[in-house]
Structure formats: C-alpha cells, structure tokens
N, C-alpha and C positions, 0 to 999 in steps of 0.2 A: 302154577303153584300147588302146594297141601292147604287142604282143609280141615289139619290137622287140629289146631287152636280151638276152631269152630265147637268141638268134639265135648271140650269143657263144658258148655250146656247144655244141662239135661230139658230138653222139651217135655219128657216125661213128665216133671213135675207142674206143668200146667197144660194139664190135658182139659181140654175142655173148653180150652183161650183163645178167643181170635186178639193173637197179638199183632199189634204194629210196633214194630223198630222205627228209634227215632236218633237223630243225630242233626250236627249241626257242621257248616264250614264255613270259615273267615272271623273267628273271635281276634287273632292277632293282626288282621290287615290296619294300616293307616286310611285305605279309602276302599270303599263299596260298603253295598249293606253287608249285612250275617244273614247266611241262607241256612234256613233247617227243613226236611225231610220226614219225613214219615212212609212206612213201606210195609201192609201187608203180605206176607208171602201166599204163595199154593202150596201146598204142600204136594200136591197132586204135579205138582211142574215144576222141578227143582231145578236147582240152577247149580254151575258148575264153578269153581275160582271167583266167588263172591268171596270177597276178605273186604279188612280196612282200606279204604280209599288211598290211605296216605304209603299202602305197599304194592303200588300199582301202578304202571305207567298211565301217561294219560292217554293214548289208544285204548289200553286194555280199561278203563274205568270211561271210557266213550262208549268201545262194543258191550261192556256189560252194562250199562246205564241204558242204554235202547233193548235190551234182554230182559230188566228188570220191570221195566212200561211194561213190554209186550207180556209179559207171564205173571208178574205180581195182582193180588187179588182187589188191591187196591194201593194207592200212592197217591202223596200228595206236593208239592213243594212250595214252601213260603217262605218269606224274604222280612225284614226290619231293615228300613234306610240310615243312612248316613245321619237324617236329622233325630230319625229316634236314640240312634244310639247315641249322642247325645245331649238326649233330654235324658233320656231314662237309665243311660249307662250300659254299658255291654253286658254285663251277664244280665238285666232285664228285660236287652234287647232281644239275646237268645233267646231267651226262656218264654218270650213274647212268639219270636216269631216258630219258635216249637207248638207252641200252643197253637198256633195259625197252622202248621201243618198239620195236626192232629185232626183238630176240624173239619181242615179241605178232605179228609179221606170220604169218597163216594161208600164207603163199608165202617161202619160202626164198630170201633174195635171193643173190646171188655178188657182190655190190660194192655197199658204203653210201656216199654222197655227201652230208658230212656240209656243213653251213654254218656258216662259221666257221674259226679258224686250226689247231684241234685236234680229235683224235677219240677217243672212246669206244673204253675196249679191249671190243671184238668178237670173234664167233666168225669172222668174214667179214673180206673184205679192206674196208679202207674208204679213203679221200681228203676231206680238208678242202678245201675250195673258199670263200675269202673271199667275202662279197659273195653267196654263191650261191642266196639267194633270191631274186635278181634276176637271174640267168644261168641257173640249170638247173629247171626246169617240175618240174618232183619235187620237188624243196625248197622250192619255193615253194609248192606242194601240202600239203606237213609243216607249212609256217610257218601256210597260213590251216587247217587242224586244230587243231595246239597254241592258236593264238591263240582260236579259238572254243569249244575247249572251256576255254579259262582263264576268258575272260569269263564263261562259263557259271556256273564254277566260284566265281566272284566276286560274279554274282549272287546263288547258296545261300548264300556268306556274308555278303552283305547284308539277307540275310531275318534271317540271325541274330543280327547286329549294326548295326541300321539304323541308331545316330547315328553309326558310322564313314564314311556315305556311299559304300559299296565302290561300289554302283553308278557313282558316277560318276568315281571317277580309281583303279578296278582296284589298288588296293593302293599304286600310285606314289606317289613323296614329293610330291606337292601339295602347295600353302599349305593347302587345306580338308580335305586328310589329316592335316597337321602340326598345324593347328587341332585338329580332332579328339582326336586321339592327345594330348595337351598338357590336351584339356578331360575325357577318359574315361580316358584311361591305355591302357595297353600291353594287348590281349587277346589271348586264347589261339592265335588266329592268328596271330598278329604272330612277323618272323623278330624274336630277340630279340638275334641274333649282328649284327645290323645297326646300323653306327653310330647313328643316330636313336633309333630302339626303344631302343638298351642306355643311351643317354646319359639317356632318363626312366626305366628302371629304374634309374638311382645304378649302372650297373654301371661298372667302368673296364677298358679296354679292357688285356688281356695283356702284359706290356712283350717286346720284339722281343728 
C-alpha cells in the first residue's frame, strides 16, 4: 500500500522535536474499554506500510503492531474502563486514556501530535491534527497499537461472555450485537451511559 498521504505532513517543521503520535480506538462501541496508544518512532528504523489502522486488514495490523513495538523508540498503550466511561463520558475518558498513554512512554517526548480536533491535558506541548492517522506516521502507528490492543481485549471479553459475539462485532452496535443484547440483557462490560444500552435498562435520559 502506498504511504503517499503521509507525505502531506512536513516533519521539517518540527526539527529537533521528540514527537509522539497519539490515537484512540473504541469510542463508538457499546461495550469494553476505550484504548489509546502513544508512539515515538525511530527515524533510523523506518517502517513500511504504516497507515490509518482502519485501512488495514486485521492480519496486516497485527503484523505491523509487532514491527512498531520492535522498532519504535518508545510506545505505550493505556485504557479507560467502562465504569470510567460511564462516569466521565466518552470524550473525557478518551482524553484520559490518551494522557495515560503519553505518561506511560519510557522516553519523554517534547511534542504530542494527537489525532482529531482536540488534545488531552498534558505536561508537554500538544497539537491536534484532523485525520492525523492518515497523515502522520507516528499517529498511524499509535492507531494500529490502540486498535490491536482493543481487539485483543474484546476477544477476552468474548471468552467471558460468548453469547454476545464480541469476537465478531468488537462491541460496535451492529444488528447482531443489538439482537444479542435484547436476547441476553446488559452485561457488566456494557457502557450503561450509551443510549441503546440505557434504553434496555429502562433508564430515562437526563433532562437537558
């Protein structure tokens, strides 16, 4: 696959910076944690084929995840639980997971490039880049690590709660998932603040 889109980002503008790319996985699903990853790539050990995780097959993501972990200067993966998502809301939980990932790096970056249009509160400088996961290789790498980590976590949840078929839909609100939710009810790992789950619990939305 071509990395042509990634050339839109000009690293020359950030000469001298230690850059970490940051991305998340799992904001939309009805179940399971939200994950985030932070990656500092090694310019001396370039990676081929790293791009937005959504544009890769599961097999390719897994292979690239191993390469990223083996060749990056530093990487870290973090999460926020279903309970934290319900308590904080998904946006704030995602920001917290991102902060945890950056703080988990073994090398201190000077700049965090965040996929999206907003940044978590960090002790270092940060910059949000819309569609950064398809423009900045370090963010692409983070998207791959976050996605593969979350998929692995959902496989574990599938083994714990096989009747929900988490291995197939990864917690997203597919027709299959909604069918299983209606059939088996809400599990302990479902996000109870999400409207489809809340509706099954008979909880009315809070007044505006």
